[in-house]
N, C-alpha and C positions, 0 to 999 in steps of 0.2 A: 610563699608569695603567689598571689593570684595571677593566673594567665589571662591576658587580654586577648580575646578572640574577635578580630575585626571582621565585619560582614562585607567589607569593601571587596570588589573584584580584584584579581591580580593586577599588578602594576602595569603590565603590558596592555591589558584591556582598558586601563584608565587613560593611557596616553595615546594609544595607537589611533583612536578615533579622530584625534586632532590632525593627523597626518594623511587622512584619506584624500586622495586627489590633490595633494599638496606637494609642491616642488621642494619644500624645505627638507633638507637632509636626504632627498631621494637619490637613489643610486641605480635605478633601472627605469627605462621607458617602455611601456607596453604599447604596441602598435596593433590596432584592430584591423579587421578585414576591410572596413570602409575608410581607412586612412586616419581615423581618430587616434590620438595618442594620449596616454594616461601615465602620469608620474607615479611611481610606487617605490616600495622599499623591500629589498631582498629578504631581510630578516622576517618581515611579516608574511610575505608570500611563501617562503620556504618552510616556515614553522607551522603553517596551517594547510598547505596544499602539497600532497605528495607529487603531483604533476609538476608544479613549479620547482619543487626541490630537485627533481630529476633533471629538469632543463638547466637549472643553475649549476648543477654539478657537471653537466656536459659542457657548459660554457667555460667553467673553470678549467676543465681538462683541455679545452682548445687553447685557452690562454697560457696554460703551463707549457704547451708544445711550442708556443710562439711568445716568449716573454717580452719581446720588443713591441708587441702590439699595445697601443695606448687605449684603444677602444675595441669593442667587440660587438658584432651584429650577428645574432643567431636566429635562424628560422626554425620554429618548433614543429618538427615533422615526426617526432617520436610518437609511438602508440601510447594512448592514454592508459592502456591496461598494463604497461610495463611498470613493475614496482620500483620505487626509488632504491638505489643501492647506497651502501655506506660510503661516506666521504673518504677520500684518500687520506692516508696517515699524515702526509706532509703536503701542503699546498702553498706554493709561493704566492698564488693569486689571492689567497684568503687574506693576506696582509697588505692588500692594496686599497687603502681607504680612499674614498672619493672617486673611484673608477666608475664611470657611467657606461652602462650597456643598454642595448636596445633588443627587445625580444618581440619578434613578429608572431602574433597569435594565430592559431589555425584558422583556415578559411572554409572549413567544411561545415560550418553552421552559419545561419543568416540572422543571428540575433545578438549583435554586439551590445545592445542596450542591456540585455539580460546578463551578459558576461561582465559588463561594467558594474551592474548591481551586485553580482556575486563577489567581485573583487572588493567593492565597498563593504560588503558584509564581513569580509575577513578583517577589516579594520575596526568596524563599529560593533560587530556581533549583534546587530539589530536587523532582524529579518525584514525584507521589504514587503510592502503590501501588494506591489505590482499592479495597483489600480491606476490607470492613466489619469493624470490630473485634468486633462482636457475632456475626458468623458467619464466622470465618476459613476454614471448610470449604466456602464457597460454590462452586458449580460454576464452573470456569474460563471457561465460555462467557459467564456473566453478567458476570464481571469484564472479559472482552474487549469485551463490548458497552458497558460503562461507559467504557472507554478510547476506544472509537469515538465515543461522544457527546462526550467531552472533546476529541477531535480536531476535531469539528465546531465546538465552542465556540471553540477556539483559532484555527480558520480564520475564524470569524465575527468575532472580536475582533481578528484580524490580529496574532497573537503568534507569530512564526516559530519561536522556540526551543521553545515548548510544543507547537506543531504538529508539528515534526519528532520530538520526544520521544514524543508520543502515537502517531504513525504507526509508529515503531519498536516500541513496546510492543504495538500491535495486531497487527503482523506476527509478533512473538514468540509471542503467545498463540495466534493462528490456526495457526501452524506446529506448535506443541505439540499443539493439538487435532487437527490433521490426522494427526499420527503416531499418535494414539490411535484415531481413527475418521474416515474420509473424510467421513461425513455431517456431522460437527461443523464442517467447513469450508464445505461447500456450504449449510449452514443459514444462513450469513451473506449469501448472495446476495440474499434479499429486503431486507435492511437496506442493502446497498451499491447495489443497482440498483432497488429499489422504494420503497414508502412505509412500510415497517415501522418506521422511526425517527420515527414521528409524535410530536409535531406538525411536526417539521422533516424535510425530505427531504435525503438525502445527495446533494449536487450538486457541490460544489467538491472534486474529487479531485486535489489538487495534489501528492500524494506517491505516486500510482499504486497505491492500495490495490485498486482494481477489477482493474487489469491483473495485479497480483501474485497475486490469488486465481485468475484465469483461467490464469495460467502454472503454478500448482501443480496445477490440475486436468489440464492438458495433459501436464505432466511425469509425473503418476501414470498416465496412460493408463487403459485399461479394466480394469486390474488392481485399481484402487482405487475408481474411479467408473464405475458401469455406464453403458452407452450410453443406456439408457432414461432414466436420471436426467439425463444431460447434455442429451438431447433435450427433456425437460420444462423444464429451466432455460432453455434457449434460446427455447422457445415462450412461456413466461410472462414472461421478462425479455429482450427483444431486445437491450438494452444488454450483457447478459452474452454473448449470441451474438456481438456485434461484438468484444468483448475476447477471447473464446475463439478465434474464427477468426484474429484478429491474432496471438495467442500461438502458435497452431498453425502458422501460416505462418512466423513468426519462428524457431520451432524447426526446421522443415523446411529453411528457408534456411540455418540454421547447420549442419545436417547435411550439406547439399550442399557448403557452403564448406569444411567440414572433411574432405570426401571420405569420410564415414562412411555415406553413402547412395549405393548403386550400382544401376543399372538393367540388366536382362537381358531378352533376347528369344529365344524358341525358334521357329525357322522351321518345325519339324516339326509342332507343334500350335498355332502362332499364339498362343502364350501369352507375355505380358509380365509382369514382376514387378519389384519393388524390394526390396532387402535392406538391412538396417541392420547394420553391422559394429560390434559392441560391444567388440571387443578392439582393440589397437593393435600395430603392428609397430615394434620398436625397432631402432636401428642396431646391428649386431654381435651381435644375439641374436634368437631366435624366441620369439614369444609366441602362445599359442592364442587364436583369435578365434571367438566364437559369432556366427552370422548368423541372422537371422529375416526372414521375408517380411513386408513392410509392406503391399503391395498386389499383387494379381495379377488378370489378366483373360484369359479364354479366348475365342478367336474360333470360327469355324465349322469349322476344320480338325481340331482335336484331339479326342481321345476322352476321355470321363470328365471328372471335375471337376479343378480345379487344387488343388494342395496349398498350403495357407496355414497356416503355423505355424513352429515352430523347427526348424532343422537341427541335426545333430550338430556338436559342436565339431571344428574342423579346424585343422591347423597353418598358420600364416601364412607359412611360408618356402618350402615346396615339397612335392612328393609328393602322395599322395592318401590320403584317409581316408573310409571309408564310400562314399557315393554321389558325392562331389565332392572337390575338392582345389584347391590353388593352382597355377596354371600359371606359366610363365615370365613371362607378361605381367601378373601380379598379380591375375588373376581368382581369387576365393575359391571359386567353384563353376563346374563345367564341364558338368554334366549336368542336364537338366530334371527336376525332381521329379515332373512329370506324365507324361511319356512316355519319360524317360531319353535324350532326344535331346540333341545338342550345343547349347550356349547361346552367344549372342553378346551382347556388351556394347552397350548403347544409351544415348544421352544422356538425362538426366532433364530434363524440361521443367517 
């Protein structure tokens, strides 16, 4: 007998969206810091948020200690980093259908509208655009910052699905901003590594947003982000310096592993250099490769300064072009750009 595989989402996802901000069958009232109240359902909150699951367990424990209480009001003061514990083996309050409780949400953030959007997401599983309807032409940087704050809330309330969705949206916005202007990306360094997200500091980076920004800066090189700007960011936010150096080393290691970074030494002028091969050689065909100096150092024997910059394009198969060429051993350059002396390959350390 053939098995019918339905592509419909789970039943809870099909029906829960109809109860978002709906008093029908609600059994909990969420009170925001500005006094706004939102009707919700404990089964939805506890099943998708570790923070709400912990708070509801604490409320049940309080009601078990006072069975005569008909209602319960709880103020959520527990740390968001405290993991939820397993529910008690026997709970008399769990068998109390229709009991309405009120939960006061934390007041250590000033964005109740974002928290409301996060709670709605737990019902609908539709990630919000966070573009204000009254100002659809708002700068994308402001919208990206709003998604970053929502990511922090999803991390604090331990909602993995919303956390991952917000992280993807932040990266999409920052990538688009970086294509427009490099400064629009580096402007987010104070928010990711400093205290600019007051009153809450960005601390739990579970999706690598900090490392991702550092990688984009390293990939762009000095063509997009000036050295003085990188130096300022490193001095003001040491955490960015750690991520930047890590990303830089990872890229260098990848270049070495892919054999796109080669080292050369000139015994005539005691000059050493590293070149990056931006082209690739394909089997059965020749493809031009452009090489450029990554680093060079001159000792006491050579004359003049060392040439640091881009070389002319040369053929990857054989022969010579301009001042260098590919020899039979696979060297893409044979003559020193500083003294025109012969070059020797050296291992990169």
